[in-house]
C-alpha positions in Angstrom: 18.5 28.6 -4.1 20.1 32.0 -4.4 22.2 34.3 -6.6 23.4 33.0 -9.9 22.0 29.5 -9.4 18.5 31.0 -9.1 19.2 33.3 -12.2 20.2 30.2 -14.3 17.1 28.2 -13.1 14.9 31.2 -14.1 16.4 31.4 -17.5 15.9 27.7 -18.0 12.3 28.1 -17.0 11.9 31.0 -19.5 13.5 29.1 -22.4 12.0 25.6 -22.0 8.3 25.1 -23.1 6.7 22.7 -20.6 4.3 21.7 -23.4 7.2 20.5 -25.5 8.7 18.6 -22.6 5.5 16.9 -21.5 4.5 16.0 -25.2 7.7 13.8 -25.3 5.9 11.5 -22.9 2.2 12.2 -23.3 -0.1 12.7 -26.2 -1.9 16.0 -25.5 -4.9 17.6 -27.1 -6.1 21.1 -26.6 -8.8 21.8 -24.1 -9.6 25.5 -24.1 -6.4 27.4 -23.0 -5.0 24.1 -21.7 -3.9 20.7 -22.9 -5.2 17.4 -21.7 -3.9 13.8 -21.9 -3.7 10.5 -20.0 -1.6 10.8 -16.8 1.8 9.3 -17.1 1.9 8.8 -13.3 -1.1 6.5 -12.9 -3.4 4.3 -14.8 -6.5 6.0 -16.1 -9.0 5.6 -19.0 -10.3 9.2 -19.1 -7.8 12.0 -19.4 -7.4 14.0 -16.3 -3.8 15.3 -16.8 -3.6 18.9 -17.7 -0.9 21.1 -18.8 -1.1 25.0 -18.8 1.5 26.2 -21.1 1.0 29.8 -20.3 1.7 29.5 -16.6 4.1 26.5 -17.1 2.5 24.1 -14.7 0.8 20.7 -14.9 -1.7 18.9 -12.7 -3.5 15.6 -12.6 -7.1 15.8 -11.2 -6.8 12.1 -10.8 -3.7 11.4 -8.8 -3.0 15.0 -7.9 0.6 15.1 -9.2 1.5 18.6 -10.1 4.2 21.1 -10.4 6.3 23.1 -13.0 8.6 21.7 -15.7 11.3 20.7 -13.3 8.8 18.8 -11.2 7.6 16.9 -14.4 11.2 15.9 -15.3 12.0 14.7 -11.8 8.9 12.6 -11.6 9.0 11.1 -15.1 12.7 10.3 -14.9 12.8 9.5 -11.2 15.7 11.9 -10.7 16.7 14.6 -8.1 16.3 18.3 -8.9 20.0 18.8 -9.8 19.8 16.2 -12.6 16.5 17.6 -13.9 18.0 20.9 -14.0 21.0 19.7 -16.0 18.7 17.9 -18.4 16.5 21.0 -19.1 19.6 23.2 -19.3 21.0 21.0 -22.1 17.5 21.3 -23.7 17.6 25.0 -23.4 21.1 25.4 -24.7 22.4 26.7 -21.3 25.8 25.8 -20.0 25.9 24.9 -16.4 29.3 25.8 -14.8 30.7 22.9 -12.9 34.1 22.7 -11.1 36.6 19.9 -11.3 34.3 17.8 -9.1 31.4 18.1 -11.5 31.5 14.5 -12.4 31.6 13.5 -8.8 28.5 15.9 -8.1 26.6 14.6 -11.0 24.0 12.0 -10.0 24.2 8.3 -10.4 21.7 8.3 -13.2 23.8 10.9 -15.2 27.0 8.9 -14.8 25.3 5.7 -16.0 23.7 7.5 -19.0 27.1 8.7 -20.0 28.6 5.2 -19.8 25.8 3.7 -21.9 26.0 6.5 -24.5 29.9 5.8 -24.7 29.1 2.1 -25.1 26.7 2.8 -27.9 29.2 4.9 -29.7 31.8 2.1 -29.3 29.4 -0.5 -30.8 28.6 1.8 -33.8 32.3 2.1 -34.5 32.9 -1.6 -34.3 30.2 -2.2 -36.8 31.7 0.3 -39.2 35.3 -1.1 -38.8 37.0 -4.4 -39.7 35.7 -6.3 -36.7 32.1 -5.7 -37.8 32.5 -7.2 -41.4 30.5 -10.3 -40.5 27.9 -8.3 -38.8 27.5 -6.0 -41.7 27.1 -8.9 -44.1 24.4 -10.4 -41.8 22.6 -7.2 -41.7 22.7 -6.8 -45.5 21.4 -10.3 -45.9 18.4 -9.3 -43.8 17.8 -6.2 -45.9 19.0 -3.7 -43.3 20.4 -0.6 -45.1 22.9 1.7 -43.8 20.3 4.4 -43.3 18.1 2.0 -41.3 21.1 0.9 -39.2 21.9 4.7 -38.6 18.2 5.4 -37.6 18.3 2.7 -34.9 22.1 3.2 -34.2 22.7 -0.6 -34.6 26.1 -1.6 -33.6 28.4 -4.6 -33.0 30.1 -6.1 -29.9 33.4 -7.8 -30.9 34.1 -11.3 -29.9 36.9 -10.5 -27.4 36.2 -10.7 -23.7 37.1 -7.1 -22.7 37.2 -4.8 -25.7 34.4 -2.6 -24.4 35.8 -2.7 -20.8 39.2 -1.6 -22.0 37.9 1.1 -24.3 35.6 2.7 -21.6 38.3 2.4 -18.9 40.7 4.4 -21.2 37.9 7.1 -21.2 37.7 7.3 -17.4 35.0 4.9 -16.4 35.5 2.6 -13.5 34.6 -1.1 -13.9 32.2 -0.9 -11.0 30.1 1.8 -12.7 30.1 -0.1 -16.0 28.8 -3.2 -14.0 26.1 -1.0 -12.6 25.1 0.1 -16.0 24.8 -3.5 -17.1 27.8 -3.4 -19.6 30.2 -5.6 -17.9 29.9 -8.6 -15.6 32.1 -9.4 -12.5 34.1 -12.6 -12.8 33.4 -15.4 -10.3 35.4 -14.7 -7.2 35.2 -11.0 -7.8 38.6 -10.7 -9.6 38.0 -8.5 -12.7 35.2 -8.1 -15.1 34.4 -9.0 -18.8 32.0 -7.6 -21.4 28.3 -8.5 -21.0 27.9 -8.5 -24.9 30.4 -10.4 -27.2 30.1 -11.2 -30.9 26.6 -9.8 -31.1 24.8 -7.4 -33.3 23.7 -4.6 -30.9 20.4 -2.9 -30.7 20.4 0.1 -28.5 17.3 0.4 -26.4 16.5 4.1 -25.9 14.3 6.1 -23.7 11.7 8.6 -25.0 14.4 11.3 -25.2 16.3 9.1 -27.5 19.1 8.3 -25.0 20.4 4.8 -25.0 19.7 3.1 -21.5 20.3 -0.5 -22.4 21.1 -2.9 -25.2 19.8 -6.0 -27.0 22.3 -8.3 -28.7 21.6 -10.9 -31.3 24.2 -13.8 -31.5 26.0 -14.2 -34.9 26.8 -17.8 -34.1 25.0 -20.6 -32.3 25.5 -18.9 -28.9 22.6 -19.1 -26.5 20.5 -17.2 -25.8 20.0 -16.1 -29.4 18.8 -12.7 -28.1 20.2 -11.2 -24.9 19.0 -8.1 -23.2 20.9 -6.0 -20.7 20.1 -6.8 -17.1 17.9 -4.4 -15.4 19.7 -1.3 -13.9 18.7 2.0 -12.5 18.2 3.2 -16.0 16.4 0.2 -17.5 13.3 -1.8 -16.5 12.6 -4.2 -19.2 8.8 -4.4 -18.3 8.4 -0.6 -18.6 10.3 -0.1 -21.9 9.2 -0.5 -25.5 11.9 -0.8 -28.2 11.7 1.8 -30.9 9.0 3.9 -29.2 11.4 7.0 -29.4 11.4 6.6 -33.2 7.7 5.5 -33.6 5.9 7.9 -31.4 5.5 10.7 -33.9 3.9 8.3 -36.5 1.7 6.8 -33.7 0.4 10.2 -32.8 -0.3 11.1 -36.4 -2.2 7.8 -37.2 -3.5 7.1 -33.7 -2.4 3.5 -34.1 0.6 1.4 -32.9 1.8 -1.9 -34.3 3.1 -4.1 -31.5 5.6 -6.8 -32.5 8.0 -9.1 -30.4 11.6 -8.6 -31.5 14.1 -6.0 -32.5 14.4 -7.2 -36.2 10.6 -7.3 -36.4 10.4 -3.7 -35.5 13.3 -2.6 -37.6 11.7 -4.5 -40.7 8.4 -2.8 -40.1 10.0 0.6 -40.2 12.1 -0.3 -43.3 8.9 -1.1 -45.1 7.0 2.0 -44.1 5.2 0.9 -40.9 6.7 3.6 -38.7 4.4 3.2 -35.8 5.9 -0.2 -34.9 7.3 -0.9 -31.5 8.6 -4.2 -29.9 8.1 -5.7 -26.5 11.8 -6.7 -26.2 11.0 -10.3 -27.2 9.1 -11.0 -23.9 5.5 -11.1 -22.8 3.9 -7.6 -22.7 3.4 -6.1 -19.3 0.7 -3.8 -18.0 3.4 -1.0 -17.7 4.3 -1.3 -21.4 0.6 -1.1 -22.4 0.1 2.0 -20.3 3.2 3.6 -21.7 2.0 2.9 -25.3 -1.5 4.4 -24.3 0.1 7.7 -23.7 0.5 8.1 -27.5 -1.8 5.5 -29.2 -5.6 5.6 -29.5 -5.5 1.9 -30.6 -3.1 -1.0 -31.3 -2.5 -4.0 -33.5 -0.7 -7.0 -32.1 1.3 -9.0 -34.6 3.0 -12.0 -33.1 4.5 -15.2 -34.6 2.0 -17.6 -35.9 3.1 -20.5 -33.6 1.5 -21.6 -30.3 3.9 -19.4 -28.3 3.0 -16.4 -30.3 -0.8 -17.2 -30.1 -0.5 -17.4 -26.2 1.5 -14.2 -26.0 -1.0 -12.4 -28.1 -3.9 -13.7 -25.9 -2.2 -12.7 -22.8 -1.2 -9.2 -24.2 -4.7 -8.6 -25.5 -6.1 -9.0 -21.9 -3.7 -6.2 -20.8 -4.9 -3.8 -23.4 -8.5 -4.5 -22.5 -7.8 -3.8 -18.8 -6.0 -0.6 -19.7 -8.9 0.5 -21.9 -6.8 0.7 -25.2 -8.6 -0.9 -28.1 -6.6 -3.6 -29.7 -6.8 -6.1 -32.6 -4.7 -9.1 -33.3 -3.3 -9.9 -36.8 -2.6 -13.5 -37.5 0.3 -14.2 -39.8 0.7 -17.6 -41.7 2.4 -20.4 -39.9 6.2 -20.2 -39.8 6.2 -16.5 -40.4 7.1 -13.6 -38.1 6.7 -9.9 -39.2 10.3 -9.7 -40.4 10.2 -12.8 -42.6 6.7 -12.0 -43.8 7.6 -8.6 -44.9 10.8 -9.6 -46.7 9.1 -12.5 -48.5 5.6 -11.0 -49.4 6.1 -7.2 -49.2 4.4 -4.3 -47.5 1.1 -4.7 -49.3 0.5 -8.1 -48.0 1.5 -7.0 -44.5 -0.8 -4.0 -44.7 -3.7 -6.5 -45.6 -2.8 -8.5 -42.5 -2.9 -5.4 -40.3 -6.2 -4.3 -41.8 -7.6 -7.7 -41.4 -6.7 -7.9 -37.8 -9.5 -9.0 -35.5 -10.8 -7.7 -32.2 -9.4 -9.6 -29.2 -12.7 -11.3 -28.3 -12.8 -12.9 -31.7 -9.2 -13.9 -31.7 -9.3 -15.4 -28.2 -12.5 -17.2 -29.1 -11.0 -18.8 -32.2 -8.0 -20.1 -30.1 -10.4 -21.5 -27.5 -12.4 -23.3 -30.2 -9.3 -24.8 -31.6 -8.4 -26.3 -28.2 -12.0 -27.4 -27.4 -14.7 -29.1 -29.5 -17.6 -26.7 -29.5 -19.9 -29.6 -30.6 -19.6 -31.4 -27.3 -20.8 -30.3 -23.8 -17.3 -30.7 -22.4 -15.9 -28.5 -25.3 -18.5 -25.8 -24.6 -17.6 -25.8 -20.8 -13.9 -25.6 -21.7 -14.4 -22.7 -24.1 -16.5 -20.7 -21.6 -14.0 -21.5 -18.8 -11.1 -20.3 -21.1 -12.9 -17.1 -22.1 -13.8 -16.5 -18.3 -10.6 -14.6 -17.8 -11.4 -12.0 -20.4 -15.2 -11.9 -19.5 -14.7 -11.4 -15.7 -11.8 -8.9 -15.4 -13.7 -5.8 -14.8 -14.8 -5.0 -18.3 -17.1 -2.1 -19.2 -20.6 -3.6 -18.5 -21.8 -2.9 -22.1 -18.7 -4.7 -23.4 -19.2 -7.6 -21.2 -22.8 -8.0 -22.1 -21.9 -7.9 -25.8 -19.2 -10.6 -25.4 -21.6 -12.8 -23.5 -24.2 -12.4 -26.2 -21.6 -13.3 -29.0 -20.4 -16.3 -26.9 -24.0 -17.5 -26.5 -24.7 -17.3 -30.2 -21.5 -19.0 -31.2 -22.0 -22.0 -28.8 -25.7 -22.1 -28.8 -25.8 -21.8 -25.0 -28.2 -19.5 -23.1 -26.7 -16.2 -21.9 -27.9 -17.0 -18.3 -26.1 -20.3 -18.3 -22.8 -18.5 -19.3 -23.4 -15.9 -16.7 -23.8 -18.6 -14.0 -20.6 -20.2 -15.0 -18.7 -16.8 -15.0 -20.1 -16.2 -11.4 -18.8 -19.7 -10.4 -15.4 -18.9 -11.9 -15.4 -15.6 -10.1 -16.1 -17.1 -6.8 -13.5 -19.8 -7.3 -10.8 -17.1 -8.2 -11.8 -15.1 -5.1 -11.5 -18.1 -2.8 -7.9 -18.5 -4.1 -6.9 -15.0 -3.0 -5.7 -14.4 0.5 -8.3 -12.7 2.7 -7.5 -9.1 3.5 -8.7 -7.2 6.5 -11.1 -4.4 5.8 -9.7 -1.1 6.6 -11.9 2.0 7.3 -11.0 5.4 5.9 -11.6 7.9 8.6 -13.5 11.1 7.5 -11.9 14.1 9.1 -14.1 16.1 11.3 -12.6 19.4 9.9 -13.8 18.7 6.3 -15.9 21.9 6.2 -13.0 24.0 7.6 -10.4 22.3 5.3 -12.7 23.1 2.2 -13.0 26.8 3.4 -9.1 26.8 3.8 -8.7 25.4 0.3 -11.1 27.9 -1.3 -9.2 30.8 0.4 -5.9 29.6 -1.0 -7.6 29.3 -4.5 -8.8 32.9 -4.2 -5.3 34.0 -3.2 -3.7 32.2 -6.2 -6.2 33.5 -8.6 -6.1 37.2 -7.7 -2.8 39.0 -6.9 -4.7 42.1 -5.9 -6.7 40.1 -3.3 -3.5 38.6 -2.1 -2.0 42.0 -1.4 -5.2 43.2 0.4 -5.4 40.1 2.5 -2.0 40.6 4.1 -2.5 41.0 7.9 -6.0 39.6 7.7 -5.0 36.2 6.5 -2.0 34.8 8.2 -0.4 31.2 7.8 -1.2 30.3 11.4 -4.9 30.2 10.7 -4.5 27.1 8.3 -4.6 23.8 10.1 -3.8 21.6 7.2 0.1 21.4 6.8 0.0 21.7 3.0 -2.4 24.6 3.3 -0.2 26.3 5.7 2.9 25.8 3.6 1.2 27.3 0.5 -0.2 30.2 2.5 3.3 31.1 3.9 4.6 31.2 0.3 1.7 33.2 -1.1 1.8 35.7 1.7 5.6 36.2 1.8 6.9 39.5 0.5 8.9 37.7 -2.2 5.7 36.4 -3.7 4.0 39.7 -3.8 4.2 39.8 -7.6 3.0 37.2 -10.1 6.4 35.3 -10.5 5.0 31.7 -10.3 8.5 30.2 -10.8 9.7 32.0 -7.6 6.6 31.0 -5.7 7.1 27.4 -6.7 10.6 27.4 -5.5 9.6 28.3 -2.1 7.5 25.2 -1.7 8.9 22.0 -0.3 5.7 20.3 0.8 4.2 18.0 -1.9 0.6 18.8 -0.9 1.4 22.5 -1.2 2.9 22.0 -4.8 -0.1 19.9 -5.8 -2.5 22.6 -4.5 -0.6 25.4 -6.2 -0.8 23.6 -9.5 -4.4 22.7 -9.2 -5.6 26.1 -8.3 -3.5 27.7 -11.2 -5.0 25.2 -13.7 -8.6 25.2 -12.5 -11.1 27.9 -13.2 -11.1 30.8 -10.8 -13.8 30.2 -8.0 -15.6 33.4 -8.8 -15.9 36.2 -11.3 -14.2 39.6 -10.9 -12.2 40.9 -8.0 -15.3 42.2 -6.0 -16.9 38.7 -6.1 -13.7 37.1 -5.1 -13.3 39.6 -2.2 -16.9 38.7 -1.1 -16.2 35.0 -1.2 -12.9 35.5 0.7 -15.0 37.3 3.4 -17.5 34.4 3.7 -14.7 31.8 3.9 -12.9 33.5 6.6 -16.1 33.9 8.5 -16.7 30.2 8.1 -13.3 29.4 9.4 -13.6 31.7 12.3 -17.1 30.1 13.1 -15.7 26.6 13.0 -12.8 27.6 15.4 -15.2 29.3 17.8 -17.4 26.1 17.7 -14.4 24.0 18.5 -13.6 26.3 21.4 -17.1 25.9 22.7 -16.9 22.2 22.6 -13.5 22.3 24.5 -14.9 24.6 27.2 -18.0 22.5 27.6 -15.9 19.5 28.1 -13.7 21.2 30.7 -16.9 22.6 32.4 -18.3 19.2 32.9 -15.1 17.9 34.4 -14.9 20.9 36.8 -18.6 20.4 37.8 -17.8 16.6 38.5 -14.9 17.7 40.6 -17.0 20.3 42.5 -14.4 23.0 41.5 -16.8 26.1 41.7 -14.0 28.6 41.0 -13.0 26.9 37.8 -16.8 26.4 36.9 -17.3 30.2 37.2 -14.2 31.0 35.2 -15.2 28.5 32.3 -18.7 29.8 32.3 -17.4 33.4 31.7 -15.2 32.2 29.0 -18.1 30.4 27.3 -20.2 33.5 27.5 -17.5 35.4 25.6 -17.1 32.8 22.9 -20.9 32.7 22.5 -20.9 36.5 22.0 -18.1 36.2 19.3 -20.1 33.5 17.5 -23.3 35.7 17.4 -21.2 38.6 15.9 -19.6 36.3 13.3 -22.8 35.1 11.9 
């Protein structure tokens, strides 16, 4: 990156606050001069993801992901640098100059986002116009006000087969690209396309930046399915998205609690009646990814599903995912025949608030369901209840939680705790037997662990102390680092361009993922020593350790060669190797 392009990137980096960008995706809390939260890139129960707003870097001490604000946007959005740069430039209010071929150079993701945004605008206009009269009447009958429709950008897809297709084609979009975005469907035989949504109320599904990435459509007639989601696209993975999270996350952060419902109208109704921490699972069973996404913002959750058998099963399955993710969850039970939308409109927010407050922990909820299915007064019923609760009790719970659940189940059924534990062990063995056997794989321990640790400490010192970095030039050279990531970071640190404290420029020189991770970790972690003199002394000790390790390796190699030469009765080579060994031994003695 050179010239003007680099200047623009530097300006973006100066204007964009990494804390604000990361906070759009992760709930962060101050920890000294840094901020910590649950890592968005891997599952964890204890926060190990750290952001240093002063230096502009992030690092996860769990999965070792790290980098600057560009790295974060690339990782969280699964996009290349140019697209991340374009997104951050827009946030910073910086115009990126692009020639006539700018649309062609823009990444696939950007083109799809533009297509879906245009479609969302088209649907909104249709709802406001003559074609949307019936849809407006339906929304009004459900109590959806104009302000609420604006908040969720609700729209309408007209009944014609190709209104959207023709509208977007007139704006320069190709049918193939619209198909890739999930907006149109190819006709059988491949001749032409038609709109994916027709005569449906449209609920845009938005990412955490508030950008529409897909749609949900509710039929106005008897068409099936009643609710239709966009198919999965490069922008949209149904099992990793929660409807209304972009709107609800501020309220979730403030209260610490999320309300999880099933459908679009359920979530909309919750927000209308003041429950602004409500999100929906897109009308399908919750997934582990959705729960982990919610955990970034919520400290606890309440599941509110329909009061029918399907809703009970969905709540039971969902509650297990919450427990596995370590996110406390309760389940609110509504009266039979009610969903959150109908309940709110019939009984009002006070009754709904009572239902939320009366939500029960997952163990109590699942036990109540099991006891409805099995007679707890019979032996067979008790066995059935324990078997049904086995999934929850054997899925790797915290030992204290598991012990408490077993105690509660024992008291409820009048069965000894040990008998329940025996049954759980049997269930666990049966489940294990069902799984295909996997060959054990050993993780080799590198022989250079001590040397690698010394290399890492040298780099940490160089990152922490610019003066030490300057004085180390010539003494410390990239070639002395064996680890590839260490060597790449050393080259960047010791280059003339990196002689100052411009961390952005330093990051730009790195291409090796390990080197980027190391730089981020060393910037965020505490310095390895106190003042400059202590760091210099530690540097000297590390360099001596590296030198000793190299000399010891040289001794090992020479002894091996000497044995081979002796076995071959090559006296000339034996004498040469003995002389080299004596020289290495002298160097080792000096280095001690």
